[in-house]
N, C-alpha and C positions, 0 to 999 in steps of 0.2 A: 483436417489440418495435420500435415506431416512434414517434418524436417529431418533430413538425413545427416547424421554426424557420426564419425567413426568412434568406436569405443576401443581405443588402443590398449587400455588396461585389460580388457577382457581377452584380448589375443596375446597378451604378454609382451607387447612392445615397450610399455612404460611401466614404472612402478607406482604411478598415481593415476587416478581416473581423469579422463579428459573433461575439463569444466564445461565444454560445449554439450556434452551428454546431459549434464545436470540442467543446463539451460533448456534443452529440448524437452526433457522430462517435465520441467516446471511449465513450459509453454503449453504442453499437451494437457497437464492437469489444470492449468488456469482456464483453458478452453472448456473443460468439463465442468467448471464452476459457473458457467453461463448457460443455464437451462433454456431460457427463452431469448430469442433474438441474439443467439450466441455469435454467429458469424459477424454481424454488424457491430456488436459490442467489442469483439476481439479485434476487428480492424480499427475501430475507434481507439482502443487502447494502444495498438501499435502506432497509429498516427500521432497520438499524444506523446508517447515515449520517444518517437523519432523526429519530433518537430524541431528540436535544436534551439528553439526560442520560446519565450513565454506565449502561451496560447490565450487569447482574450475572448474569442468567440467560437461557437461550434462550427460556424461557416468556414473558418480557417481550417479546421480539421477535416471538413468534407472535401476540401481542395487538395489535401495532402496525398502524395503518391501511395501511401500505405492503405488509404481508405479507397477501395475500388467501387464503393457504392455512392449513390447520389445523396444529396443533403436530406432528402425525404426519408431515406432508410436510416440515416443517422438520428434524426429526430424521433422516428418510430422506435429505434433501439433505446433511446434515452427514456421515452415515456412508457413503453410496453415491455422492455427487456428486464431481466432480473439477474441477480447474482446470488449464488448459494454461499453465503458468508461463512457458514460452518465448515464447508468443504475448503473454501479459500484459506481460512485460518489453519486448517489441518495441512494444506499444501505449503503454506508459508512456514509452519512449524517444522516441516520435514527438510527445509533447506539447511545448509551448513551455516552454523552461527559462528561469527568470528570470536576468537578467544585471545587473551593477552598471553604473554610469555609463560605465565604460571598456569595456563590452561583454564583460567577463570573467564566467565562471560561478564563483561562490563555493560550494565544496563543503564539507560538514561530515560527519564520520563519528562514529558512536557505537556502543557495544555496550550494549544494555539487556537486562535479565533479565525473563523471564516466570516468576514464581515459581509453583511447583507442589509445595508441601510435602506435600500430601495425595494425591498420585498416584504411589504407589510402583511401579506396574506400567507406567508410561509409558516408552516406549523412548527411549534416548539422553539421559536426564535427567542433568544434572551439577549441580555446586554453583555457584551464582551469588552474586557479591559484591553485597550490598544495603546501602545506607546507612540507618541508623536515624534517628529524629527527634532524639534527644539526642546529647550529646557522647560519643564513643567507643561508639556503639551499632551500628556496622557489624557485619554478620554474614554467614555463608554459608548460603544457603537452597537446597534442591533446586529445580531448574527448568531452563528452556531459555534460554541467552543468544542474542540475535539481533544481527547486525551490520547497521547501517543506513548508507546513503549518501544524503545529501539535499542539495539546492541551496537556499541561503538566498534569501529574497525581499529586495528592496531596500526602503529606507525604514524607517519606524517600524512594523514589523509582526513578529509572532512566527510567521508562516506559513512553512512550508518545503515543498518539493516532494520527496517521498521518491522516489528514483530506483532504489534497490535495497535489498532486505532478504533476509538468508539466516540460517537457524538454524545455530548452531555446534554441532558434535558435541563430546563431552567431550575427545577427543584433538586437536581443532583448535587451532592457534595463532591467537588473536584478531587479532593485528597482521597476520600473513601473509594470513589470509582477507580481512580488511578492505582491505588494500593490493591484493590480487588483484582483488577485486570492483570497487574504485574504478578500477583500471587498465583492466579489461574494459569498464566503462561509458565511460570516457574514450576508449578506442581504437575503440569501435564507432561507425561513421558515423551521423550523424543521418538523418532521412528524406530530406533532399536529397542524401545521399551524401557530405557533407563531414565529415571527421574532426574530432572535438572538441578534439584536441590538436595 
């Protein structure tokens, strides 16, 4: 996998690096995080990111232009492919983190549920608190809770940079896991070796 983008900063044409070079570097590093069935998983990821609408089934992704393989390869990648999450976390940690005007990183944490009421044989499924649309419509639905740590972008935008996500087991304490993951991210040095806290 190779994408060509000019590095104008390296040749002195601009005073700042070209963001396309960062994107290409991350693209290549993400590909290296997929040790088995990497090509199929990479194309699946591209199809998911370029879909433009909500994706409800894997069949929809197999028909996307970015996925050049058949639906059989897609299912094979899902069932037999793997992701090196340690390497992926390191790659995400090397990205530029948005800061506020004072140079501080503003972190937010959240626990969100992936509801799976129709998957009774799924491992480590717990009950997730889900808010309903009407008043007093909150309920508990079987699924997997995920703890997210994200950095807020500055200005008038709703974009965030997700820094860490971990699935919570039924016996996990949400607050303790989220605090531990946040501390681990903050105490890990960035790519230049400087601690974030």
